[in-house]
DOMI-505673 format. One line per field, with one value per residue (C-alpha): x, y, z; residue in three letters. Coordinates in Angstrom, 1 decimal. Example, Ala and Ser with C-alpha at 12.3 -4.5 7.8 and 13.67 -1.06 7.14 Angstrom:
2
u	(12.3 / 13.7) .
v	(-4.5 / -1.1) .
w	(7.8 / 7.1) .
code	(ALA / SER) .
# end
This chain:
286
u	(0.0 / 1.1 / 1.5 / -1.5 / 0.0 / 2.7 / 0.4 / 0.4 / -2.4 / -3.7 / -3.7 / -5.7 / -8.3 / -8.6 / -9.1 / -11.6 / -13.4 / -13.7 / -14.9 / -17.5 / -18.6 / -19.0 / -20.9 / -23.4 / -23.8 / -24.6 / -27.2 / -28.9 / -29.1 / -30.0 / -32.4 / -35.1 / -35.1 / -35.7 / -38.3 / -41.3 / -40.3 / -39.6 / -40.5 / -38.4 / -36.6 / -35.6 / -34.6 / -32.5 / -30.7 / -30.1 / -29.1 / -26.6 / -25.1 / -24.9 / -23.5 / -21.0 / -19.8 / -19.3 / -17.5 / -15.2 / -14.4 / -13.6 / -11.5 / -9.5 / -9.0 / -8.0 / -5.5 / -4.5 / -4.8 / -6.9 / -10.3 / -13.3 / -12.2 / -9.2 / -11.2 / -11.5 / -14.0 / -11.7 / -13.4 / -11.1 / -11.6 / -10.8 / -13.4 / -16.1 / -15.1 / -15.3 / -18.6 / -20.0 / -18.7 / -20.2 / -23.6 / -23.7 / -22.7 / -25.1 / -28.0 / -26.8 / -26.7 / -30.2 / -31.5 / -29.7 / -31.9 / -35.1 / -35.3 / -35.0 / -38.0 / -40.0 / -39.0 / -39.9 / -43.1 / -41.9 / -42.8 / -45.0 / -44.8 / -48.1 / -49.6 / -50.3 / -54.0 / -53.4 / -50.7 / -49.8 / -46.6 / -45.0 / -41.8 / -41.3 / -41.5 / -39.0 / -36.6 / -37.1 / -36.6 / -33.5 / -31.9 / -32.7 / -31.2 / -28.1 / -27.5 / -28.1 / -25.5 / -22.9 / -23.6 / -23.3 / -20.1 / -18.6 / -19.6 / -18.5 / -15.7 / -14.6 / -12.1 / -12.4 / -12.3 / -9.3 / -7.3 / -8.0 / -7.0 / -3.8 / -2.9 / -4.3 / -4.3 / -7.3 / -8.3 / -8.3 / -10.5 / -13.0 / -14.8 / -15.1 / -16.4 / -18.8 / -20.2 / -20.8 / -22.4 / -24.7 / -25.6 / -26.5 / -29.5 / -30.9 / -33.5 / -34.8 / -38.5 / -38.9 / -35.2 / -34.3 / -31.2 / -30.7 / -31.1 / -28.3 / -26.0 / -26.6 / -25.9 / -22.6 / -21.8 / -22.6 / -20.2 / -17.5 / -18.3 / -18.1 / -14.9 / -13.2 / -14.5 / -12.6 / -9.6 / -9.5 / -10.2 / -8.6 / -11.6 / -15.2 / -16.8 / -16.8 / -18.5 / -20.9 / -21.8 / -22.4 / -24.4 / -26.5 / -27.1 / -28.4 / -30.5 / -32.2 / -33.2 / -35.3 / -37.8 / -38.1 / -39.5 / -41.9 / -39.9 / -39.0 / -35.5 / -34.0 / -37.5 / -38.5 / -41.4 / -40.9 / -43.6 / -42.7 / -43.3 / -46.9 / -45.8 / -45.2 / -43.3 / -45.1 / -43.5 / -45.1 / -42.3 / -41.6 / -39.7 / -36.6 / -35.9 / -37.8 / -36.8 / -40.5 / -41.4 / -37.7 / -37.2 / -34.8 / -31.9 / -33.5 / -33.5 / -31.1 / -31.1 / -29.2 / -26.8 / -26.1 / -25.5 / -22.5 / -20.4 / -20.4 / -20.0 / -16.7 / -15.6 / -16.5 / -14.4 / -11.3 / -11.9 / -13.4 / -11.3 / -11.3 / -9.1 / -6.8 / -6.3 / -4.0 / -5.9 / -4.6 / -4.9 / -3.3 / -0.1 / 2.1 / 0.9 / 2.5 / 0.9 / 0.0 / -2.2 / -4.2) .
v	(0.0 / 3.6 / 5.5 / 7.7 / 10.4 / 11.0 / 11.5 / 15.0 / 17.5 / 17.1 / 13.3 / 13.7 / 15.9 / 13.5 / 10.5 / 12.1 / 13.7 / 10.5 / 8.7 / 11.3 / 11.2 / 7.4 / 7.6 / 10.3 / 9.0 / 5.6 / 7.2 / 9.0 / 5.8 / 3.3 / 5.2 / 5.9 / 2.2 / 1.1 / 3.7 / 2.1 / -1.3 / -0.6 / 3.0 / 6.1 / 5.3 / 1.7 / 2.9 / 5.7 / 3.2 / 0.5 / 2.8 / 4.5 / 1.1 / -0.1 / 3.1 / 3.5 / -0.1 / 0.3 / 3.6 / 2.4 / -0.9 / 0.9 / 3.6 / 1.0 / -1.2 / 1.6 / 3.5 / 1.1 / -2.4 / -3.1 / -4.5 / -3.3 / -4.6 / -2.3 / 0.7 / -0.8 / -3.6 / -6.5 / -9.1 / -9.9 / -10.4 / -6.8 / -5.8 / -7.8 / -6.2 / -2.7 / -3.4 / -4.7 / -1.6 / 0.6 / -0.9 / -0.9 / 2.8 / 3.8 / 2.1 / 3.6 / 7.1 / 6.7 / 5.4 / 8.3 / 10.7 / 8.7 / 7.3 / 10.5 / 12.2 / 9.0 / 9.0 / 12.6 / 12.3 / 14.7 / 11.9 / 8.7 / 5.3 / 3.9 / 1.4 / 2.6 / 2.2 / 1.9 / -0.8 / -3.9 / -5.7 / -7.1 / -9.1 / -9.2 / -5.4 / -5.0 / -7.3 / -5.5 / -2.0 / -3.3 / -4.6 / -1.4 / 0.7 / -1.6 / -1.3 / 2.4 / 2.8 / 0.8 / 2.7 / 6.1 / 5.1 / 3.8 / 7.0 / 9.6 / 7.7 / 5.4 / 5.9 / 9.6 / 10.4 / 8.2 / 9.6 / 13.1 / 12.1 / 10.6 / 13.8 / 16.5 / 14.8 / 13.9 / 17.3 / 19.0 / 16.2 / 15.2 / 18.5 / 19.5 / 16.0 / 16.2 / 19.4 / 17.8 / 14.8 / 17.3 / 19.2 / 16.0 / 15.8 / 19.2 / 17.8 / 15.3 / 15.8 / 18.3 / 19.1 / 22.0 / 24.0 / 22.0 / 18.8 / 19.7 / 20.9 / 17.7 / 15.7 / 17.5 / 16.6 / 12.9 / 13.2 / 14.3 / 11.4 / 8.9 / 10.4 / 10.2 / 6.7 / 5.8 / 7.6 / 5.7 / 2.3 / 2.4 / 0.5 / 1.2 / -1.2 / 1.1 / 4.0 / 1.5 / 0.1 / 3.5 / 4.6 / 1.4 / 1.3 / 4.8 / 4.5 / 1.2 / 2.2 / 5.2 / 3.3 / 0.6 / 3.4 / 4.5 / 7.7 / 9.3 / 8.8 / 11.8 / 12.8 / 9.3 / 7.5 / 3.7 / 2.2 / -1.4 / -2.3 / -1.2 / 1.3 / 5.1 / 7.5 / 10.8 / 14.0 / 16.5 / 19.0 / 21.3 / 20.4 / 22.2 / 19.3 / 16.5 / 17.2 / 17.4 / 15.7 / 15.2 / 12.9 / 13.2 / 14.0 / 17.5 / 18.2 / 19.5 / 16.2 / 14.7 / 17.6 / 16.9 / 13.2 / 13.8 / 14.9 / 11.4 / 9.8 / 11.6 / 10.6 / 7.0 / 7.1 / 8.0 / 5.7 / 2.6 / -0.6 / 0.0 / -2.4 / -0.4 / -1.7 / -0.5 / 1.6 / 0.4 / 3.7 / 5.5 / 3.4 / 6.4 / 8.3 / 8.1 / 5.6 / 8.3 / 10.0 / 6.9) .
w	(0.0 / -0.7 / 2.6 / 2.4 / 4.7 / 2.2 / -0.8 / -2.3 / -1.6 / -5.1 / -4.7 / -1.4 / -3.1 / -6.0 / -3.8 / -1.5 / -4.4 / -6.3 / -3.2 / -2.5 / -6.2 / -6.1 / -2.8 / -3.7 / -7.3 / -5.8 / -3.5 / -6.4 / -8.4 / -5.7 / -3.4 / -6.1 / -6.9 / -3.3 / -2.2 / -4.0 / -2.6 / 1.1 / 1.9 / 2.4 / 5.7 / 4.8 / 1.3 / 2.8 / 5.2 / 2.6 / -0.2 / 2.1 / 3.1 / -0.5 / -1.9 / 0.9 / 0.6 / -3.2 / -2.9 / -0.2 / -2.0 / -5.3 / -3.7 / -1.6 / -4.7 / -7.0 / -4.8 / -2.0 / -3.6 / -0.5 / 0.4 / 2.2 / 5.6 / 5.5 / 6.6 / 10.0 / 9.4 / 10.1 / 12.4 / 15.4 / 19.1 / 19.6 / 17.1 / 18.9 / 22.2 / 20.7 / 19.0 / 22.3 / 24.2 / 21.5 / 21.7 / 25.5 / 25.6 / 22.8 / 24.6 / 27.9 / 26.5 / 25.1 / 28.5 / 30.2 / 28.1 / 28.4 / 32.0 / 34.1 / 32.4 / 33.0 / 36.7 / 37.3 / 35.2 / 32.6 / 30.2 / 30.3 / 28.6 / 27.5 / 25.1 / 21.5 / 20.9 / 17.1 / 17.2 / 19.0 / 19.8 / 16.7 / 17.0 / 13.2 / 13.1 / 15.9 / 14.0 / 10.7 / 12.3 / 14.2 / 10.9 / 9.0 / 11.8 / 11.9 / 8.1 / 8.4 / 11.1 / 9.3 / 6.1 / 7.7 / 9.4 / 6.2 / 4.5 / 7.1 / 9.0 / 6.1 / 3.3 / 2.7 / 6.5 / 7.1 / 4.1 / 5.4 / 8.9 / 7.7 / 5.9 / 8.1 / 11.5 / 13.6 / 15.0 / 11.6 / 10.2 / 12.9 / 13.3 / 9.6 / 8.7 / 11.7 / 10.4 / 7.0 / 8.9 / 10.7 / 7.6 / 5.8 / 8.1 / 7.2 / 5.0 / 7.6 / 8.5 / 11.4 / 11.5 / 13.9 / 14.8 / 18.0 / 16.0 / 13.6 / 16.3 / 18.2 / 15.1 / 14.6 / 18.2 / 17.4 / 14.5 / 16.8 / 19.2 / 16.4 / 15.1 / 18.5 / 18.8 / 15.6 / 16.8 / 20.1 / 18.6 / 15.2 / 13.8 / 12.7 / 15.1 / 18.1 / 16.3 / 14.6 / 18.0 / 19.5 / 16.4 / 16.4 / 20.2 / 20.3 / 17.1 / 18.0 / 21.5 / 20.5 / 18.2 / 20.9 / 23.2 / 20.4 / 19.7 / 16.4 / 15.2 / 13.4 / 12.3 / 11.2 / 12.9 / 13.3 / 15.5 / 16.3 / 20.0 / 20.5 / 23.1 / 22.9 / 25.1 / 25.4 / 26.7 / 29.1 / 28.5 / 25.5 / 22.3 / 23.5 / 25.9 / 24.2 / 20.7 / 19.5 / 16.3 / 15.4 / 18.3 / 21.3 / 19.0 / 18.6 / 22.4 / 25.0 / 26.9 / 24.0 / 24.1 / 27.8 / 27.3 / 25.1 / 28.1 / 29.8 / 26.4 / 25.8 / 29.3 / 28.5 / 25.3 / 27.2 / 30.2 / 28.8 / 28.1 / 24.3 / 22.3 / 20.2 / 16.6 / 13.9 / 11.4 / 8.0 / 6.2 / 9.1 / 9.3 / 8.6 / 11.6 / 15.0 / 17.4 / 19.8 / 17.2 / 16.6) .
code	(UNK / UNK / UNK / UNK / UNK / UNK / UNK / UNK / UNK / UNK / UNK / UNK / UNK / UNK / UNK / UNK / UNK / UNK / UNK / UNK / UNK / UNK / UNK / UNK / UNK / UNK / UNK / UNK / UNK / UNK / UNK / UNK / UNK / UNK / UNK / UNK / UNK / UNK / UNK / UNK / UNK / UNK / UNK / UNK / UNK / UNK / UNK / UNK / UNK / UNK / UNK / UNK / UNK / UNK / UNK / UNK / UNK / UNK / UNK / UNK / UNK / UNK / UNK / UNK / UNK / UNK / UNK / UNK / UNK / UNK / UNK / UNK / UNK / UNK / UNK / UNK / UNK / UNK / UNK / UNK / UNK / UNK / UNK / UNK / UNK / UNK / UNK / UNK / UNK / UNK / UNK / UNK / UNK / UNK / UNK / UNK / UNK / UNK / UNK / UNK / UNK / UNK / UNK / UNK / UNK / UNK / UNK / UNK / UNK / UNK / UNK / UNK / UNK / UNK / UNK / UNK / UNK / UNK / UNK / UNK / UNK / UNK / UNK / UNK / UNK / UNK / UNK / UNK / UNK / UNK / UNK / UNK / UNK / UNK / UNK / UNK / UNK / UNK / UNK / UNK / UNK / UNK / UNK / UNK / UNK / UNK / UNK / UNK / UNK / UNK / UNK / UNK / UNK / UNK / UNK / UNK / UNK / UNK / UNK / UNK / UNK / UNK / UNK / UNK / UNK / UNK / UNK / UNK / UNK / UNK / UNK / UNK / UNK / UNK / UNK / UNK / UNK / UNK / UNK / UNK / UNK / UNK / UNK / UNK / UNK / UNK / UNK / UNK / UNK / UNK / UNK / UNK / UNK / UNK / UNK / UNK / UNK / UNK / UNK / UNK / UNK / UNK / UNK / UNK / UNK / UNK / UNK / UNK / UNK / UNK / UNK / UNK / UNK / UNK / UNK / UNK / UNK / UNK / UNK / UNK / UNK / UNK / UNK / UNK / UNK / UNK / UNK / UNK / UNK / UNK / UNK / UNK / UNK / UNK / UNK / UNK / UNK / UNK / UNK / UNK / UNK / UNK / UNK / UNK / UNK / UNK / UNK / UNK / UNK / UNK / UNK / UNK / UNK / UNK / UNK / UNK / UNK / UNK / UNK / UNK / UNK / UNK / UNK / UNK / UNK / UNK / UNK / UNK / UNK / UNK / UNK / UNK / UNK / UNK / UNK / UNK / UNK / UNK / UNK / UNK / UNK / UNK / UNK / UNK / UNK / UNK) .
# end
């Protein structure tokens, strides 16, 4: 493999540009084909996954003579530990946002009169959320992100890419300023998770753990409504805290939960792996 960190500035622009073109070109082609089949949310998740996998695989093959697992998807014991830590912390973060309002009766959990418990729907929603989390991590923390990090360093890469990650959610239904700022914050969390682990499994776990918990409580996820359990969490407080129709990601409680999440990322027993595209950087940076 060429040492990415030594590639010229023009070479970096070319690689990241072609990667982005392949990704968003793939989205434009795949999403319209899936929407009539499985609906907007499932189509968005699955098309993101498919386009991100294709873009990463092509970019790795063209420039690095590598394969898709080389963006941090290799399956090792450390990967399994990091995935598990990520899922637990993502679920824990969601519960940190949801349980206190229920305890102080700022929200209530009740049966949905229009829907009943459906195990098949829960499985379907969980799988769609999983593929969506993997797809977004491959897109925003995959080849392009890692090439930039190798050239610019982590701190000059994580925040700008996180801003793009947040702005990519502008067109979501009921999106608000707080929602976009929170999404940018999540982008920083996921970027730091990759920095700490050297793989994509930790950010994937975080992303999935958070995303799968909200629908199980009958809450909107990034503006999307996915009713699966037959139960709904209703808020007695205003949208500034609850997130309103966007879901908890549009509320200040989500802003607050990122503080313990950052603490977790620097204190948890994360298994450090060598990021293949970052081999030219000092170990202390990865």
